[in-house]
ZANU-440701 format. One line per 4 residues: number of its first residue (from 1); for each residue z, x, y of C-alpha. Coordinates in nm, 4 decimals. Last residue first. Layout:
residues N
NUM = Z,X,Y ~ ...
//
This chain:
residues 93
93 = 0.8977,0.6107,-3.6746 ~ 0.9771,0.9945,-3.7711 ~ 0.8315,1.2585,-3.6244 ~ 0.6309,1.5710,-3.8241
89 = 0.7067,1.8814,-3.7669 ~ 0.3536,2.1309,-3.8529 ~ 0.4351,2.3751,-3.5322 ~ 0.1293,2.4403,-3.5131
85 = -0.0409,2.2054,-3.5669 ~ 0.2006,1.9662,-3.4854 ~ 0.2796,2.0406,-3.1429 ~ -0.1581,2.1060,-3.0376
81 = -0.1278,1.7204,-3.1501 ~ 0.1127,1.5380,-2.9957 ~ -0.0416,1.7436,-2.6541 ~ 0.2753,1.6604,-2.3271
77 = 0.5233,1.5872,-2.5687 ~ 0.7831,1.2616,-2.5063 ~ 0.6098,1.0628,-2.7293 ~ 0.6503,0.6628,-2.5915
73 = 0.7991,0.3534,-2.6373 ~ 1.0753,0.4182,-2.3130 ~ 0.8628,0.5157,-2.1283 ~ 0.7322,0.1703,-2.0360
69 = 1.1338,0.0930,-1.9253 ~ 1.1168,0.3847,-1.7511 ~ 0.8145,0.3582,-1.4929 ~ 0.9542,-0.0052,-1.5151
65 = 1.3379,0.1034,-1.3350 ~ 1.6183,0.0610,-1.5806 ~ 1.9320,0.2124,-1.3694 ~ 1.8761,-0.0160,-1.1450
61 = 1.8713,-0.3118,-1.3800 ~ 2.1712,-0.1407,-1.5972 ~ 2.3759,-0.1415,-1.1815 ~ 2.2798,-0.4626,-1.1012
57 = 2.4314,-0.5502,-1.4643 ~ 2.7338,-0.3298,-1.4756 ~ 2.8116,-0.5419,-1.1627 ~ 3.1250,-0.3853,-1.1173
53 = 3.2124,-0.4588,-0.6997 ~ 3.4482,-0.2145,-0.5138 ~ 3.5356,-0.3396,-0.1820 ~ 3.4035,-0.6806,-0.0589
49 = 3.4658,-0.5896,0.2943 ~ 3.1448,-0.3601,0.2393 ~ 2.8747,-0.6594,0.0925 ~ 3.0737,-0.9046,0.3848
45 = 2.9274,-0.7026,0.6897 ~ 2.6154,-0.6362,0.5058 ~ 2.3765,-0.3440,0.4804 ~ 2.5778,-0.2617,0.0331
41 = 2.4307,0.0478,-0.1277 ~ 2.6074,0.0743,-0.4151 ~ 2.4137,-0.1208,-0.5928 ~ 2.0916,0.0820,-0.5205
37 = 1.7938,-0.0813,-0.3887 ~ 1.7349,-0.0643,-0.0874 ~ 1.8840,0.2832,0.0185 ~ 1.7797,0.4399,-0.3091
33 = 1.5205,0.2847,-0.2798 ~ 1.3970,0.3541,0.0714 ~ 1.4470,0.7129,0.0371 ~ 1.2662,0.8653,-0.3383
29 = 0.9443,0.6767,-0.1692 ~ 0.9961,0.8339,0.1457 ~ 1.0814,1.1257,-0.0719 ~ 0.7750,1.1252,-0.2481
25 = 0.5184,1.0340,0.0609 ~ 0.6868,1.2964,0.2109 ~ 0.5555,1.5563,-0.0874 ~ 0.2365,1.4299,-0.1414
21 = 0.2016,1.4260,0.2268 ~ 0.2692,1.8613,0.1859 ~ 0.0459,1.9048,-0.0931 ~ -0.2580,1.7237,0.0752
17 = -0.2170,1.9790,0.4225 ~ -0.1510,2.2425,0.2528 ~ -0.4819,2.1664,0.0129 ~ -0.6730,2.0716,0.3569
13 = -0.5756,2.4602,0.5662 ~ -0.8884,2.5858,0.3486 ~ -1.1337,2.3236,0.4579 ~ -1.0638,2.3499,0.8373
9 = -0.8964,2.1549,1.1074 ~ -0.5326,2.3778,1.1682 ~ -0.7058,2.5757,1.3885 ~ -0.9921,2.2805,1.5926
5 = -0.7248,2.2877,1.8926 ~ -0.7314,2.6243,2.0105 ~ -1.0941,2.5312,2.0628 ~ -1.0643,2.3944,2.3931
1 = -0.7713,2.1301,2.4259
//
């Protein structure tokens, strides 16, 4: 290959490679989750022949995944100490 093959293997390129790998990982996870776990995706022939299914429990389980369940009772503030000090807003619990 000569010295041209090492053109991309430099420390300046590592952050770009890391960001691209992270974005690719998120995309693969999202596509796999939607293709495998989505209630509207029917892969087998029997399921496709069933037509429109009204299985609301399956859809609710898909929507309320583990991360969403974990975050439901958490505060949605990035810096609650600064928000309360500067804004004076007291959230009722």
